[in-house]
N, C-alpha and C positions, 0 to 999 in steps of 0.2 A: 342020316340022310339030310342033306341041306335043302332047305326050302327057299324058293325065290320070293323076293318081295319087290314091290314097286319102287322104282328109282326115285329118291326124294328130289324135290325141286330146289336145288342148291341156290339158284339165282333168287328165288322167292325168299329163302331163308336169309340170304345176304341182304336183301332190301329191308327185311324186318330188323336185322341187326343194325343196319345203317340208320333207320328211323329211330330205333331205341337209343343209339349213340347220340344223335342230334337232340333228342328229347332230354337226355342226361345233361348235355351241355346247356340246354335252355333252362332246365330246372335250377341250375346254380344261380341264375340271375333273377329268379322270381322273388318277390318280396314276401317271404314266408319265414316261419321260425326255422332255425337251423336243424332242430330235431326232426321236423317234418321233411325238410329237404334230404336229410340223411336217410330217413325211411324210404322216401321215393327213390333215391339213388341205389340203395341196397336192393329194393324190389326190382328195379329195372336191370341191375347187374345180375341178379339171380335168374331173371327171365332170359337174359342173353346167354348166361352159362347153360341154362336148360336147353335152349335152342341148339347151341353148339354141341352139347353132349348127345342130344337126341338125334340130330341129323348128321353132323359131320363125324361124330364118333360112332354112329350107327347103333346107339343104345336103344333107340325106339324099336328096333327090330330084334333085339336080344331077349333072352329070358328074363323073368322078373328077378331072379337071383343076382344076375350081373348088375341090374339096375339098383338093387338094394346095396350092393357092394359100392357102387358109385355114390350113393346118397349118404352112406354112413359117415364119411369125413365131414360133410356139410352139417349133419346133426351134431357131431362132436364139436365143431367150430362154434355153432350157436350155443351149445351148452357151456363151452369155455368162456364165451363172451359174457353170458349172463352170470356165470359163477364169479368172474373177476370184476364185474360192474360195481359191486359194493366197495371193493378195495379202492377203486378210482376216486370215489367221493368220500372216503372215510377220513382222509387227512386234508386239512386246509392247505391250499397252495398259496405260498407267499411270494407271488411275483409282483414286483414293483412296490415293495413294502416301504420304500423311502430310504433316504440316506441315513446312515448311522453316524452318530456324533462321537468323535474321539477327541480327547484332549491331548495336547502336546506336553511332553514332560518339561517341567520347569528346570532351567539350568541355573545353578548358583555359583 
């Protein structure tokens, strides 16, 4: 038996998404460390994704099991990022190492 729920305020959610998008663009130009900017951008992106999933995909009104199914890929993605993070910094990156010197063969 289907239960009815209150219709979400789609326009209100749209305005929140717009504000978060404008804040994301503004954060890029702040004089802060890149790591902090990245954390802020990821946090705002997750907030926007949650708003879209909860209201436009109607997960707010679904059972908890369906919500857990939707959150599982996010948890796997975070696990994968942290598992691969040591590999990123394990080898030195040699960009701009400078020109290599070569000698021309002498002709006799």
